[in-house]
C-alpha positions as CSV (number, residue, x, y, z in Angstrom):
1,Y,101.2,104.3,107.8
2,S,98.5,101.6,107.9
3,Y,97.8,101.9,111.6
4,F,97.7,105.7,111.4
5,I,95.1,105.7,108.6
6,R,93.0,103.0,110.2
7,Q,92.8,105.1,113.4
8,F,92.0,108.2,111.4
9,V,89.1,106.5,109.6
10,Q,87.8,105.1,112.9
11,D,87.8,108.5,114.4
12,I,86.0,110.5,111.6
13,R,83.5,107.8,110.9
14,S,82.4,106.4,114.2
15,V,79.5,107.8,116.1
16,P,79.5,106.7,119.7
17,L,76.8,107.2,122.2
18,D,78.8,109.8,124.1
19,E,79.0,113.3,122.6
20,V,82.2,114.0,124.5
21,V,83.8,110.9,123.2
22,Y,82.8,111.9,119.5
23,N,84.1,115.5,120.0
24,K,87.4,114.0,121.3
25,Q,87.6,111.7,118.4
26,L,87.1,114.6,115.8
27,S,89.6,116.9,117.7
28,T,92.2,114.2,117.5
29,A,91.5,113.5,113.8
30,Y,91.8,117.1,113.0
31,S,95.2,117.2,114.5
32,F,96.4,114.9,111.7
33,L,95.1,117.1,108.8
34,T,96.8,119.6,106.9
35,K,94.8,122.7,106.3
36,D,93.4,121.5,102.9
37,G,92.6,118.3,104.4
38,A,90.7,120.0,107.2
39,N,88.7,121.8,104.9
40,I,87.8,118.8,102.9
41,L,86.7,117.0,106.0
42,T,84.7,119.9,107.4
43,A,82.8,120.3,104.1
44,R,82.1,116.6,104.0
45,M,81.0,116.5,107.7
46,E,78.5,119.5,107.1
47,A,77.3,117.9,103.8
48,E,76.5,114.6,105.7
49,N,75.2,116.3,108.9
50,R,76.9,113.7,110.8
51,V,76.3,115.4,114.1
52,Q,72.8,114.8,113.8
53,K,73.3,111.0,114.2
54,L,74.8,111.6,117.5
55,H,71.4,111.5,119.4
56,N,69.6,109.0,117.1
57,A,72.1,106.3,116.1
58,T,75.5,104.9,116.8
59,V,77.9,103.9,114.1
60,Q,80.6,101.2,114.5
61,V,83.3,101.1,111.9
62,T,85.2,98.0,110.8
63,I,88.2,98.6,108.4
64,N,88.6,95.7,106.0
65,S,91.8,96.7,104.2
66,V,94.5,99.5,103.8
67,I,96.3,99.1,100.6
68,P,99.3,101.4,99.6
69,M,98.8,102.9,96.1
70,E,101.4,103.5,93.5
71,G,103.9,106.3,94.7
72,G,103.4,105.2,98.3
73,K,101.7,108.4,99.4
74,S,98.1,107.4,99.0
75,Y,96.3,104.5,100.6
76,Q,93.1,102.9,99.5
77,V,90.9,102.0,102.5
78,R,87.9,99.8,102.5
79,W,85.6,99.7,105.5
80,S,82.1,99.0,106.7
81,E,79.8,101.1,108.8
82,V,77.3,99.4,111.1
83,E,74.5,101.8,112.0
84,Y,72.3,101.1,115.0
85,R,69.3,103.4,115.2
86,A,67.8,104.2,118.5
87,G,64.7,102.2,119.2
88,A,64.7,100.6,115.8
89,G,66.3,97.3,116.9
90,K,67.8,97.0,113.4
91,K,71.1,97.8,111.9
92,E,72.4,98.9,108.5
93,V,75.6,97.8,107.1
94,T,77.0,100.1,104.4
95,P,80.4,99.5,102.7
96,Y,82.8,102.4,101.8
97,T,85.9,102.8,99.9
98,G,88.1,105.9,100.4
99,V,91.5,107.1,99.2
100,F,93.8,109.0,101.8
101,T,97.0,110.9,100.9
102,V,99.7,111.1,103.6
103,E,102.3,113.6,103.8
104,Q,105.0,113.8,106.6
105,I,105.9,117.3,107.8
106,K,108.7,118.1,110.2
107,T,108.0,120.7,112.8
108,D,109.7,122.1,115.8
109,D,106.5,123.3,117.3
110,K,106.2,121.4,120.6
111,E,102.5,121.5,120.8
112,K,102.1,119.7,117.6
113,L,104.8,117.4,118.4
114,A,103.1,116.3,121.4
115,V,100.1,115.2,119.5
116,N,101.5,114.1,116.2
117,P,105.2,113.2,116.9
118,L,105.9,111.5,113.6
119,G,104.6,114.5,111.7
120,L,102.1,112.5,109.6
121,Y,99.3,114.4,108.2
122,I,96.5,113.5,105.7
123,K,96.3,116.2,102.9
124,D,93.6,114.7,100.7
125,L,90.8,112.3,101.7
126,R,87.9,111.1,99.5
127,W,85.5,108.3,100.1
128,E,82.1,107.0,98.8
129,R,79.8,104.2,99.5
130,D,80.4,101.2,97.4
131,T,78.1,100.4,94.7
132,E,76.4,97.8,96.7
133,T,73.2,99.0,98.4
134,K,72.8,99.2,102.1
135,T,71.5,96.0,103.8
136,T,70.2,94.9,106.9
137,P,71.0,91.4,108.3
138,D,67.3,90.4,107.6
139,Q,67.5,91.6,103.9
140,K,70.8,89.7,103.6
141,N,69.2,86.3,104.9
142,D,66.2,87.0,102.5
143,Q,68.5,87.5,99.5
144,Q,70.5,84.1,100.5
145,T,67.3,82.0,101.0
146,K,65.6,83.1,97.6
147,T,65.8,80.6,94.8
148,P,65.5,81.7,91.3
149,V,62.3,81.1,89.3
150,N,62.5,79.9,85.8
């Protein structure tokens, strides 16, 4: 399930330059959600107004880990998002942690099987920024070069 969850997180959190690619990513992601999962994702996307970034920034996602949780149906995912703002020349790196619950649903529906042949669906998804603050590479370098004053 690790590959499946990695790809799902990439699809819902990445923001490319191309709006057509962005819409295809989301469409693909929604085909791997149960109705409850789709409702959760829709509410989250609306709250974050992620579409607004489409013309102002790009976001690249790096998955750091996918770890099965007790029971085997939920997975903890840690990732970082690197946001490049148009014309700013700087980037922000934001770490996230999420929990995704997977369910396997068998179907005879040929359309669903063509898109999701294994019948893997995410029925619950939650994520939040890690407690670290956002950093830019300049801030990270500044923090590393400062020495404590006694």
